[in-house]
KOLLONU-540370 format. One line per field, with one value per residue (C-alpha): x, y, z; residue number from 1. Coordinates in Angstrom, 1 decimal, always signed. Each point is the difference from the previous one (the first is absolute). Example, Ala and Ser with C-alpha at 12.3 -4.5 7.8 and 13.67 -1.06 7.14 Angstrom:
<nodes>
xx (+12.3 / +1.4) .
yy (-4.5 / +3.4) .
zz (+7.8 / -0.7) .
drendo (1 / 2) .
</nodes>
This chain:
<nodes>
xx (+0.0 / +2.9 / +1.4 / -3.2 / -0.1 / +3.7 / -0.4 / -3.1 / +1.7 / +3.0 / -2.3 / -1.9 / +3.2 / +1.4 / -3.2 / +0.0 / +3.5 / -0.6 / -3.1 / +1.8 / +2.9 / -2.4 / -2.1 / +3.0 / +0.3 / +2.7 / +3.4 / -1.2 / +1.6 / +3.4 / +3.2 / -1.0 / -2.2 / -3.5 / +0.8 / +2.8 / -2.2 / -2.6 / +2.5 / +1.5 / -3.4 / -1.1 / +3.2 / +0.6 / -3.4 / +0.9 / +3.5 / -1.0 / -3.2 / +1.8 / +2.7 / -2.6 / -1.8 / +3.3 / +1.9 / -2.3 / -3.4 / -0.7 / -0.1 / -1.5 / -2.0 / -1.9 / -3.7 / -2.8 / -1.8 / -3.5 / -2.8 / -1.4 / -3.5 / -2.6 / -2.9 / -3.4 / +0.6 / +3.0 / -2.1 / -1.5 / -2.6 / -1.3 / -0.3 / -1.9 / -2.5 / -0.9) .
yy (+0.0 / +2.4 / -0.4 / +0.8 / +3.8 / +0.6 / -2.2 / +1.9 / +3.3 / -1.1 / -1.3 / +3.3 / +2.0 / -2.1 / +0.4 / +3.7 / +0.3 / -2.2 / +2.0 / +3.2 / -1.2 / -1.2 / +3.2 / +2.4 / +1.9 / -1.3 / +1.4 / +1.5 / -2.6 / +0.9 / -1.9 / -3.3 / -1.0 / -1.2 / -3.7 / +0.2 / +1.6 / -2.7 / -2.8 / +1.6 / +0.4 / -3.5 / -1.8 / +2.2 / +1.3 / +2.0 / +1.3 / +0.5 / +1.8 / +2.4 / +0.6 / +0.8 / +2.4 / +1.8 / -0.1 / -0.9 / +1.5 / +2.9 / +3.4 / +3.3 / -1.3 / +2.8 / -0.2 / +1.5 / +2.7 / -1.0 / +2.5 / +1.2 / -0.7 / +2.1 / +1.3 / +0.6 / +3.7 / -0.6 / -1.8 / +2.5 / -2.5 / -0.6 / +3.7 / +0.6 / -2.6 / +1.8) .
zz (+0.0 / +0.7 / -3.5 / -1.8 / +0.5 / -0.9 / -3.1 / -1.1 / +0.6 / -2.1 / -2.7 / -0.1 / -0.1 / -2.8 / -2.0 / +0.6 / -1.3 / -3.0 / -1.0 / +0.4 / -2.2 / -2.7 / +0.0 / +0.0 / -3.3 / -2.4 / +0.9 / +3.3 / +2.3 / +1.4 / +0.4 / -1.8 / -2.9 / +0.6 / -0.5 / +2.6 / +2.6 / -0.6 / +0.5 / +3.0 / +1.7 / -1.0 / +1.3 / +3.0 / +1.1 / +3.1 / -1.1 / -3.6 / +0.9 / +2.4 / -2.6 / -2.6 / +2.3 / +0.9 / -3.2 / -2.9 / +0.4 / -2.3 / +1.8 / -1.2 / -2.9 / -1.7 / +0.8 / -2.0 / +2.0 / +1.0 / -0.4 / +3.4 / +1.0 / -1.8 / +1.8 / -1.6 / -0.1 / -2.4 / -2.5 / -2.5 / -1.3 / +3.5 / +0.7 / -3.2 / +1.1 / +3.3) .
drendo (1 / 2 / 3 / 4 / 5 / 6 / 7 / 8 / 9 / 10 / 11 / 12 / 13 / 14 / 15 / 16 / 17 / 18 / 19 / 20 / 21 / 22 / 23 / 24 / 25 / 26 / 27 / 28 / 29 / 30 / 31 / 32 / 33 / 34 / 35 / 36 / 37 / 38 / 39 / 40 / 41 / 42 / 43 / 44 / 45 / 46 / 47 / 48 / 49 / 50 / 51 / 52 / 53 / 54 / 55 / 56 / 57 / 58 / 59 / 60 / 61 / 62 / 63 / 64 / 65 / 66 / 67 / 68 / 69 / 70 / 71 / 72 / 73 / 74 / 75 / 76 / 77 / 78 / 79 / 80 / 81 / 82) .
</nodes>
């Protein structure tokens, strides 16, 4: 029973790192190519995952600005219908 929680946590951590590696934009990973990070995390889950988070994860990716919430008073069509 004592080994279930650490095993589940390690599995969740490994899956998180693998998904992050696969979803990272092409060329955004640092230090190693994508296939090397995947192998490192698969063969050495804890050490490879920590190494990826410290030295390989993309940082400062440009994000698209999201439009702020619009209230009904900002919608001209809504105001015309009043």
